[in-house]
All heavy atoms as an XYZ file, in Angstrom:
747
protein
N      60.606    -13.845     29.942
C      59.816    -13.704     28.694
C      59.441    -12.157     28.579
O      59.104    -11.519     29.499
C      58.515    -14.477     28.811
C      57.586    -14.289     27.714
S      56.167    -15.325     27.866
C      55.444    -15.096     26.399
N      59.745    -11.648     27.364
C      59.474    -10.218     27.123
C      57.992     -9.981     26.955
O      57.283    -10.898     26.426
C      60.239     -9.803     25.855
N      57.560     -8.870     27.322
C      56.137     -8.562     27.235
C      55.881     -7.569     26.104
O      56.751     -6.686     25.810
C      55.626     -7.903     28.558
C      55.641     -8.835     29.710
C      54.996     -8.171     30.905
C      54.989     -9.150     32.072
N      54.275     -8.504     33.251
N      54.827     -7.762     25.474
C      54.452     -6.858     24.409
C      53.723     -5.602     25.028
O      52.991     -5.730     25.989
C      53.506     -7.452     23.399
C      54.093     -8.536     22.590
C      53.001     -9.221     21.755
C      55.308     -8.066     21.732
N      53.952     -4.445     24.476
C      53.322     -3.247     24.920
C      52.623     -2.618     23.727
O      53.047     -2.778     22.581
C      54.369     -2.255     25.530
C      55.102     -2.805     26.694
N      54.497     -2.909     27.898
C      56.247     -3.454     26.810
C      55.392     -3.476     28.868
N      56.468     -3.778     28.133
N      51.669     -1.746     23.998
C      50.889     -1.110     22.941
C      51.762     -0.062     22.308
O      52.788      0.379     22.802
N      51.433      0.351     21.150
C      52.198      1.400     20.420
C      51.189      2.436     19.913
O      49.993      2.114     19.664
C      52.923      0.775     19.198
N      51.673      3.608     19.817
C      50.758      4.663     19.278
C      51.391      5.167     17.966
O      52.606      5.375     17.862
C      50.715      5.817     20.261
C      49.624      6.796     20.035
C      49.361      7.784     21.097
O      49.258      7.332     22.285
O      49.309      8.970     20.762
N      50.546      5.198     16.982
C      51.058      5.610     15.666
C      49.968      6.408     14.934
O      48.807      6.092     14.972
C      51.356      4.283     14.767
C      51.832      4.616     13.410
N      53.076      5.120     13.169
C      51.237      4.522     12.213
C      53.223      5.299     11.903
N      52.118      4.938     11.276
N      50.419      7.541     14.291
C      49.546      8.315     13.435
C      49.885      8.149     12.027
O      51.092      8.348     11.685
C      49.606      9.845     13.951
O      49.247      9.916     15.346
C      48.633     10.669     13.073
N      48.926      7.849     11.221
C      49.218      7.675      9.758
C      49.249      9.122      9.158
O      48.337      9.940      9.446
C      48.129      6.817      9.142
C      48.205      5.428      9.726
C      48.319      6.782      7.609
C      47.068      4.494      9.315
N      50.145      9.396      8.254
C      50.240     10.694      7.622
C      49.051     10.870      6.635
O      48.584      9.873      6.161
C      51.631     10.954      6.924
C      51.782     10.017      5.802
C      52.755     10.870      7.930
C      52.960     10.331      4.847
N      48.756     12.073      6.484
C      47.627     12.393      5.520
C      48.097     11.996      4.074
O      49.214     12.065      3.750
C      47.406     13.932      5.612
N      47.027     11.620      3.290
C      47.311     11.236      1.965
C      47.217     12.555      1.023
O      46.191     13.111      0.957
C      46.132     10.281      1.508
C      46.347      9.694      0.081
O      46.801     10.455     -0.770
O      45.917      8.574     -0.031
N      48.361     12.819      0.455
C      48.484     14.080     -0.257
C      47.578     14.029     -1.586
O      47.210     14.987     -2.056
C      49.874     14.453     -0.575
C      50.570     13.644     -1.635
C      52.012     14.094     -1.836
N      52.663     13.230     -2.792
C      53.445     13.729     -3.785
N      53.679     15.028     -3.872
N      54.062     12.872     -4.596
N      47.391     12.848     -2.095
C      46.599     12.656     -3.252
C      45.158     12.950     -2.967
O      44.390     13.766     -3.657
C      46.683     11.344     -3.977
C      48.199     11.032     -4.187
C      45.838     11.242     -5.201
C      48.932     12.063     -5.007
N      44.644     12.394     -1.782
C      43.257     12.675     -1.420
C      43.058     14.156     -1.083
O      42.038     14.741     -1.473
C      42.932     11.806     -0.147
C      41.508     11.951      0.272
C      41.188     11.062      1.423
O      42.017     10.392      1.977
O      39.910     11.062      1.797
N      43.928     14.723     -0.321
C      43.828     16.170      0.042
C      43.876     16.977     -1.240
O      43.096     17.969     -1.423
C      44.931     16.619      0.973
N      44.738     16.657     -2.130
C      44.909     17.447     -3.370
C      43.701     17.319     -4.260
O      43.274     18.295     -4.919
N      43.103     16.187     -4.224
C      41.831     15.992     -5.018
C      40.700     16.916     -4.509
O      39.986     17.505     -5.248
C      41.337     14.524     -4.933
O      42.398     13.650     -5.499
C      40.065     14.272     -5.671
N      40.569     17.046     -3.178
C      39.613     17.991     -2.585
C      39.944     19.389     -2.959
O      39.011     20.204     -3.223
C      39.504     17.835     -1.109
C      38.716     16.590     -0.717
C      39.290     15.514     -0.010
C      37.314     16.530     -0.941
C      38.571     14.451      0.354
C      36.577     15.433     -0.543
C      37.288     14.382      0.116
N      41.268     19.776     -2.952
C      41.626     21.186     -3.303
C      41.233     21.395     -4.799
O      40.672     22.539     -5.054
C      43.157     21.363     -3.146
C      43.645     21.234     -1.709
C      45.183     21.349     -1.743
C      43.074     22.235     -0.741
N      41.456     20.599     -5.649
C      41.183     20.773     -7.076
C      39.627     20.780     -7.219
O      39.185     21.574     -8.017
C      41.860     19.671     -7.928
C      41.415     19.766     -9.447
C      43.411     19.850     -7.872
N      38.924     19.915     -6.583
C      37.558     19.885     -6.646
C      36.843     21.224     -6.294
O      35.937     21.663     -6.910
C      36.882     18.720     -5.809
N      37.392     21.821     -5.197
C      36.905     23.096     -4.829
C      37.170     24.117     -5.846
O      36.366     25.037     -6.097
C      37.492     23.494     -3.474
N      38.349     24.082     -6.427
C      38.673     24.961     -7.573
C      37.813     24.863     -8.749
O      37.293     25.850     -9.269
C      40.180     24.809     -7.921
N      37.552     23.627     -9.105
C      36.693     23.383    -10.327
C      35.236     23.888    -10.046
O      34.642     24.458    -10.959
C      36.565     21.897    -10.606
C      37.926     21.326    -11.163
C      35.446     21.505    -11.534
C      38.042     19.817    -11.267
N      34.715     23.690     -8.873
C      33.360     24.111     -8.484
C      33.250     25.605     -8.084
O      32.131     26.044     -7.739
C      32.794     23.227     -7.518
O      33.501     23.279     -6.355
C      32.709     21.753     -8.050
N      34.384     26.283     -8.033
C      34.431     27.564     -7.541
C      33.859     27.665     -6.086
O      33.281     28.556     -5.676
C      33.731     28.632     -8.362
C      34.387     28.774     -9.747
C      33.876     29.934    -10.501
C      34.421     30.102    -11.903
N      35.767     29.820    -12.140
N      34.263     26.592     -5.343
C      33.798     26.372     -3.954
C      34.721     27.135     -2.967
O      35.719     27.727     -3.276
N      34.305     26.961     -1.693
C      35.087     27.522     -0.608
C      35.179     26.334      0.358
O      34.214     25.920      1.061
C      34.323     28.723      0.019
C      35.167     29.349      1.183
O      36.119     28.739      1.670
O      34.800     30.513      1.568
N      36.326     25.731      0.436
C      36.485     24.404      1.205
C      37.692     24.535      2.136
O      38.771     25.068      1.765
C      36.759     23.294      0.208
C      36.897     21.948      0.738
C      35.606     21.492      1.408
C      37.357     21.005     -0.288
N      37.486     24.037      3.346
C      38.682     23.906      4.302
C      39.038     22.426      4.388
O      38.206     21.571      4.633
C      38.260     24.303      5.664
C      39.256     24.185      6.787
C      39.910     25.449      7.116
O      39.704     26.453      6.567
N      40.778     25.351      8.124
N      40.291     22.085      4.019
C      40.740     20.761      4.097
C      41.622     20.620      5.378
O      42.637     21.354      5.442
C      41.539     20.331      2.889
C      42.128     18.911      2.987
C      40.721     20.381      1.586
N      41.227     19.807      6.353
C      41.932     19.685      7.551
C      42.615     18.280      7.624
O      42.254     17.449      6.967
C      41.029     19.835      8.789
O      39.976     18.855      8.721
C      40.319     21.230      8.835
N      43.581     18.198      8.544
C      44.219     16.956      8.728
C      45.320     16.655      7.639
O      45.659     15.535      7.407
N      45.636     17.733      6.870
C      46.612     17.474      5.728
C      47.892     18.070      6.112
O      48.045     18.832      7.106
C      46.114     18.122      4.461
S      45.876     19.826      4.508
N      48.947     17.808      5.387
C      50.257     18.418      5.537
C      50.587     19.348      4.372
O      50.841     18.840      3.238
C      51.322     17.325      5.623
C      52.645     17.830      6.034
O      52.909     19.042      5.786
N      53.558     17.099      6.503
N      50.409     20.594      4.577
C      50.614     21.607      3.461
C      51.963     21.377      2.862
O      52.122     21.693      1.612
C      50.427     22.968      4.079
C      49.485     22.693      5.258
C      49.945     21.312      5.748
N      52.945     21.031      3.576
C      54.354     20.822      2.971
C      54.344     19.736      1.849
O      55.033     19.835      0.913
C      55.372     20.421      4.039
C      55.727     21.560      4.925
C      56.309     22.771      4.143
O      57.123     22.607      3.252
O      55.866     23.946      4.446
N      53.461     18.778      1.948
C      53.358     17.731      0.900
C      52.600     18.162     -0.265
O      52.596     17.488     -1.312
C      52.671     16.483      1.578
C      53.487     15.787      2.646
N      52.944     14.804      3.383
C      54.699     16.027      3.077
C      53.802     14.444      4.222
N      54.861     15.090      4.080
N      51.964     19.331     -0.256
C      51.106     19.818     -1.288
C      51.688     21.075     -1.918
O      51.015     21.700     -2.752
C      49.693     20.106     -0.823
C      48.963     18.811     -0.332
C      47.892     19.249      0.609
C      48.536     18.046     -1.491
N      52.888     21.519     -1.677
C      53.426     22.806     -2.112
C      53.448     22.888     -3.679
O      53.112     23.914     -4.179
C      54.897     22.977     -1.654
C      54.938     23.217     -0.125
C      54.444     24.591      0.238
N      54.402     24.655      1.664
C      53.334     25.181      2.387
N      52.275     25.752      1.787
N      53.366     25.174      3.658
N      53.763     21.858     -4.375
C      53.730     21.857     -5.850
C      52.320     22.176     -6.438
O      52.209     22.971     -7.289
C      54.346     20.672     -6.445
N      51.390     21.420     -5.844
C      49.987     21.690     -6.291
C      49.580     23.037     -5.853
O      48.868     23.725     -6.703
C      49.062     20.629     -5.668
C      47.572     20.819     -5.914
C      47.278     20.710     -7.401
C      46.743     19.784     -5.088
N      49.819     23.435     -4.724
C      49.401     24.772     -4.274
C      49.959     25.882     -5.143
O      49.261     26.771     -5.564
C      49.762     25.042     -2.785
C      49.014     24.144     -1.792
C      49.690     26.530     -2.371
C      49.569     24.100     -0.482
N      51.170     25.771     -5.564
C      51.844     26.689     -6.408
C      51.127     26.721     -7.795
O      50.925     27.783     -8.356
C      53.299     26.348     -6.673
N      50.760     25.591     -8.360
C      49.962     25.610     -9.613
C      48.690     26.130     -9.498
O      48.191     26.819    -10.361
C      50.021     24.107    -10.193
C      51.282     23.655    -10.815
C      51.614     24.556    -12.021
C      52.967     24.283    -12.548
N      53.347     25.206    -13.653
N      47.997     25.840     -8.408
C      46.662     26.400     -8.160
C      46.727     27.976     -8.059
O      45.912     28.671     -8.667
C      45.980     25.843     -6.946
C      45.565     24.393     -7.014
C      45.183     23.841     -5.619
C      44.467     24.230     -7.988
N      47.699     28.441     -7.369
C      47.923     29.911     -7.236
C      48.165     30.480     -8.711
O      47.686     31.539     -9.061
C      49.053     30.244     -6.366
C      48.786     30.191     -4.934
N      49.737     29.988     -3.961
C      47.688     30.347     -4.283
C      49.142     29.925     -2.795
N      47.934     30.226     -2.932
N      48.984     29.842     -9.455
C      49.350     30.203    -10.806
C      48.189     30.383    -11.722
O      48.071     31.274    -12.485
C      50.418     29.290    -11.418
C      51.080     29.782    -12.636
C      52.106     28.730    -13.156
O      52.658     28.029    -12.312
O      52.353     28.811    -14.349
N      47.205     29.494    -11.540
C      45.990     29.628    -12.349
C      44.876     30.471    -11.821
O      43.793     30.458    -12.338
C      45.559     28.214    -12.812
S      44.856     27.117    -11.534
N      45.124     31.003    -10.610
C      44.182     32.027    -10.063
C      43.289     31.466     -8.997
O      42.318     32.186     -8.569
N      43.616     30.383     -8.348
C      42.919     29.830     -7.199
C      43.554     30.276     -5.904
O      44.715     30.322     -5.749
C      42.808     28.329     -7.314
C      42.023     27.692     -6.089
C      42.233     27.816     -8.590
N      42.702     30.749     -4.991
C      43.195     31.233     -3.702
C      43.339     30.006     -2.727
O      42.307     29.362     -2.379
C      42.228     32.262     -3.086
C      42.660     32.753     -1.737
O      43.890     33.056     -1.632
O      41.874     32.881     -0.856
N      44.516     29.688     -2.248
C      44.814     28.664     -1.292
C      45.604     29.304     -0.201
O      46.663     29.835     -0.412
C      45.615     27.506     -1.895
C      45.814     26.422     -0.882
C      44.943     26.916     -3.154
N      45.078     29.206      1.066
C      45.726     29.739      2.131
C      45.852     28.667      3.180
O      44.956     27.769      3.433
C      45.014     30.900      2.765
O      43.658     30.530      3.099
C      45.000     32.142      1.902
N      46.967     28.740      3.988
C      47.204     27.841      5.120
C      46.527     28.411      6.348
O      46.948     29.490      6.751
C      48.727     27.658      5.302
C      49.060     26.522      6.202
C      50.590     26.237      6.213
O      51.221     26.461      5.199
O      51.006     25.680      7.248
N      45.586     27.810      6.818
C      44.813     28.401      7.969
C      45.217     27.773      9.267
O      44.936     28.325     10.378
C      43.318     28.067      7.802
O      43.081     26.690      7.628
C      42.751     28.819      6.586
N      46.002     26.701      9.260
C      46.618     26.072     10.449
C      47.732     25.240      9.944
O      47.792     24.946      8.765
C      45.528     25.227     11.155
N      48.528     24.735     10.817
C      49.686     23.870     10.384
C      49.190     22.605      9.660
O      49.957     22.060      8.953
C      50.352     23.480     11.782
C      49.982     24.566     12.688
C      48.614     24.988     12.277
N      47.949     22.214      9.843
C      47.489     21.014      9.224
C      46.168     21.276      8.400
O      45.332     20.424      8.256
C      47.225     19.883     10.173
C      46.051     20.119     11.115
O      45.711     21.293     11.231
O      45.570     19.155     11.635
N      45.967     22.475      7.917
C      44.762     22.812      7.314
C      44.999     23.816      6.164
O      45.843     24.748      6.291
C      43.783     23.449      8.260
N      44.235     23.641      5.073
C      44.221     24.577      3.940
C      42.850     24.998      3.579
O      41.878     24.180      3.680
C      44.908     23.865      2.706
C      46.371     23.495      2.774
C      46.750     22.569      1.718
C      47.224     24.837      2.708
N      42.673     26.282      3.169
C      41.391     26.737      2.661
C      41.652     27.076      1.237
O      42.540     27.782      0.808
C      41.017     27.987      3.436
C      39.674     28.499      2.970
C      39.314     29.774      3.749
N      37.963     30.247      3.315
C      37.424     31.387      3.624
N      38.079     32.264      4.368
N      36.268     31.697      3.151
N      40.706     26.566      0.392
C      40.814     26.838     -1.021
C      39.525     27.486     -1.476
O      38.465     27.059     -1.077
C      41.172     25.566     -1.856
C      40.026     24.461     -1.665
C      41.250     25.814     -3.314
N      39.700     28.555     -2.254
C      38.500     29.245     -2.811
C      38.689     29.431     -4.286
O      39.700     30.056     -4.735
C      38.340     30.638     -2.122
C      37.855     30.490     -0.701
C      37.724     31.786     -0.044
N      39.031     32.396      0.198
C      39.232     33.560      0.706
N      38.258     34.296      1.091
N      40.438     34.041      0.874
N      37.800     28.892     -4.983
C      37.894     29.098     -6.516
C      37.064     30.220     -6.865
O      35.828     30.246     -6.871
N      37.822     31.354     -7.053
C      37.127     32.638     -7.381
C      37.604     33.183     -8.714
O      38.757     32.973     -9.058
C      37.442     33.629     -6.256
C      37.179     33.122     -4.895
S      37.658     34.331     -3.549
C      39.389     34.723     -4.071
N      36.729     33.878     -9.369
C      37.221     34.482    -10.629
C      37.493     33.567    -11.798
O      37.283     32.388    -11.734
N      38.089     34.204    -12.780
C      38.419     33.490    -14.005
C      39.673     32.786    -13.840
O      40.704     33.307    -13.269
C      38.543     34.573    -15.153
C      38.750     33.900    -16.457
C      38.480     34.915    -17.630
C      38.854     34.429    -18.973
N      38.019     33.353    -19.437
N      39.750     31.448    -14.201
C      40.939     30.736    -14.157
C      41.825     30.985    -15.328
O      41.366     31.410    -16.396
C      40.599     29.221    -14.146
C      39.748     28.730    -12.977
C      39.294     27.289    -13.243
C      40.643     28.740    -11.726
N      43.162     30.793    -15.130
C      44.182     30.982    -16.213
C      44.733     29.593    -16.544
O      44.915     28.759    -15.603
C      45.262     31.873    -15.797
C      44.802     33.324    -15.536
C      45.974     34.111    -15.030
C      45.627     34.482    -13.602
N      46.752     35.151    -12.888
N      44.992     29.311    -17.785
C      45.691     28.064    -18.127
C      47.131     28.136    -17.735
O      47.735     29.102    -17.881
C      45.426     27.749    -19.511
O      46.146     28.726    -20.350
N      47.648     26.945    -17.272
C      49.028     26.805    -16.871
C      49.526     25.464    -17.437
O      48.870     24.540    -17.659
C      49.199     26.881    -15.422
C      48.801     28.285    -14.852
C      48.545     25.765    -14.635
N      50.836     25.510    -17.677
C      51.518     24.228    -18.051
C      51.923     23.521    -16.729
O      52.243     24.248    -15.752
C      52.762     24.508    -18.840
C      52.400     24.997    -20.271
O      51.305     24.656    -20.828
O      53.162     25.857    -20.841
N      52.018     22.304    -16.747
C      52.514     21.442    -15.613
C      53.208     20.298    -16.098
O      52.982     19.741    -17.154
C      51.390     21.177    -14.646
C      50.115     20.391    -15.132
S      50.403     18.594    -15.337
C      50.454     18.186    -13.759
N      54.121     19.897    -15.161
C      54.869     18.639    -15.482
C      54.935     17.852    -14.126
O      55.135     18.465    -13.097
C      56.347     18.955    -15.846
O      56.340     19.893    -16.956
C      57.215     17.719    -16.149
N      54.691     16.563    -14.236
C      54.751     15.771    -13.021
C      56.224     15.455    -12.684
O      57.106     15.449    -13.578
C      53.965     14.482    -13.157
O      54.584     13.689    -14.219
C      52.519     14.698    -13.413
N      56.462     15.273    -11.345
C      57.802     14.977    -10.925
C      57.698     14.047     -9.720
O      56.633     13.901     -9.164
C      58.442     16.342    -10.471
C      58.630     17.362    -11.585
C      59.165     18.686    -11.111
O      59.342     18.804     -9.840
O      59.359     19.607    -11.843
N      58.852     13.596     -9.309
C      58.894     12.714     -8.176
C      58.656     13.632     -6.888
O      58.839     14.937     -7.014
C      60.286     12.006     -7.989
C      61.448     12.833     -7.807
C      62.031     13.494     -9.127
O      61.627     13.026    -10.252
O      62.822     14.424     -8.935
N      58.370     13.046     -5.777
C      58.093     13.834     -4.534
C      59.360     14.630     -4.166
O      60.436     14.151     -4.274
C      57.824     12.814     -3.429
C      57.401     13.499     -2.065
N      56.254     14.162     -1.929
C      58.074     13.632     -0.917
C      56.166     14.721     -0.741
N      57.359     14.405     -0.166
N      59.232     15.891     -3.887
C      57.978     16.627     -3.519
C      57.350     17.405     -4.679
O      56.615     18.304     -4.360
C      58.589     17.609     -2.463
C      59.945     17.906     -2.885
C      60.488     16.612     -3.571
N      57.683     17.046     -5.869
C      57.125     17.763     -7.065
C      55.689     17.473     -7.265
O      54.999     16.770     -6.448
N      55.183     17.892     -8.430
C      53.746     17.691     -8.689
C      53.521     16.173     -8.951
O      54.070     15.502     -9.781
C      53.280     18.446     -9.904
C      51.878     18.601    -10.149
C      51.190     19.786     -9.821
C      51.131     17.586    -10.666
C      49.867     19.968     -9.944
C      49.700     17.731    -10.790
C      49.086     18.904    -10.426
N      52.555     15.567     -8.155
C      52.291     14.215     -8.101
C      51.642     13.751     -9.417
O      50.681     14.342     -9.870
C      51.472     13.742     -6.915
N      52.136     12.693     -9.953
C      51.446     12.059    -11.198
C      50.123     11.678    -10.955
O      49.207     11.835    -11.793
C      52.270     10.789    -11.599
O      53.661     11.116    -11.759
C      51.775     10.165    -12.805
N      49.787     11.219     -9.725
C      48.444     10.859     -9.352
C      47.449     11.993     -9.252
O      46.252     11.820     -8.997
C      48.361      9.973     -8.130
C      48.979      8.612     -8.319
O      49.230      8.242     -9.518
O      49.306      7.912     -7.332
N      47.935     13.237     -9.332
C      47.032     14.434     -9.311
C      46.963     15.018    -10.741
O      46.219     16.033    -10.902
C      47.575     15.545     -8.359
C      47.395     15.246     -6.917
C      48.105     16.181     -5.987
C      45.810     15.288     -6.515
N      47.564     14.385    -11.702
C      47.572     14.992    -13.025
C      46.162     14.923    -13.663
O      45.686     15.988    -14.227
C      48.441     14.160    -13.930
C      48.577     14.789    -15.314
C      49.608     14.045    -16.236
O      50.073     12.976    -15.855
N      49.834     14.559    -17.380
N      45.399     13.956    -13.474
C      43.981     13.846    -14.075
C      43.080     14.797    -13.478
O      42.323     15.413    -14.166
C      43.418     12.333    -13.864
N      43.203     15.019    -12.134
C      42.356     15.979    -11.485
C      42.614     17.460    -11.994
O      41.809     18.282    -12.203
C      42.520     15.997     -9.966
C      42.153     14.670     -9.319
C      43.188     13.672     -9.225
O      43.925     13.407    -10.176
N      43.230     12.973     -8.112
N      43.955     17.621    -12.070
C      44.423     18.978    -12.517
C      43.980     19.252    -13.944
O      43.583     20.398    -14.370
C      45.944     19.199    -12.408
C      46.336     20.659    -12.342
C      46.204     21.459    -11.265
C      46.898     21.175    -13.573
C      46.573     22.766    -11.311
C      47.244     22.484    -13.578
C      47.133     23.334    -12.475
N      44.034     18.282    -14.799
C      43.597     18.380    -16.158
C      42.074     18.710    -16.256
O      41.652     19.461    -17.146
C      43.991     17.159    -17.043
C      45.436     16.980    -17.220
S      46.269     18.367    -18.107
C      47.189     18.994    -16.687
N      41.308     18.033    -15.375
C      39.870     18.386    -15.291
C      39.716     19.871    -14.942
O      38.828     20.542    -15.559
C      39.164     17.468    -14.258
N      40.542     20.376    -14.045
C      40.421     21.810    -13.719
C      40.771     22.654    -14.968
O      40.129     23.654    -15.229
C      41.420     22.119    -12.605
C      41.631     23.580    -12.194
C      40.293     24.157    -11.727
C      42.736     23.744    -11.183
N      41.737     22.249    -15.717
C      42.171     23.013    -16.889
C      41.077     23.041    -17.946
O      41.022     23.937    -18.812
C      43.503     22.416    -17.478
C      44.660     22.789    -16.552
S      45.105     24.521    -16.382
C      44.280     24.943    -14.936
N      40.047     22.102    -17.942
C      39.072     22.147    -18.886
C      38.112     23.255    -18.625
O      37.264     23.623    -19.511
C      38.274     20.836    -18.963
O      37.492     20.644    -17.741
C      39.123     19.670    -19.216
N      38.153     23.872    -17.412
C      37.354     24.985    -17.019
C      37.905     26.383    -17.378
O      37.251     27.350    -17.099
C      36.993     24.900    -15.572
C      36.387     23.582    -15.155
C      35.167     23.195    -16.007
O      34.201     24.012    -16.022
N      35.279     22.150    -16.667
N      39.066     26.406    -17.962
C      39.727     27.626    -18.314
C      39.147     28.228    -19.601
O      38.854     27.597    -20.498
C      41.269     27.413    -18.544
C      41.877     28.696    -18.923
C      41.878     26.911    -17.244
């Protein structure tokens, strides 16, 4: 009879949740460190945040710091399939654009 053994598994970070926090910090002109995320999964959002004047830096392989400083610039965006700009981040980003 075969025996069952335990398994170890780590669930990947949710890019929509992490992206929501990044945009929230930008909207409030906050200074926020988001840890436990995968910056590679957020490249399209990070690029758009940079384009509109938000400072986003990678502080560790699994962490991003976002600082909403200064005047925001309006930008155009288009949602795409992964790894592009996530459709589920469109509403949050549009809320940011109301602050321009």
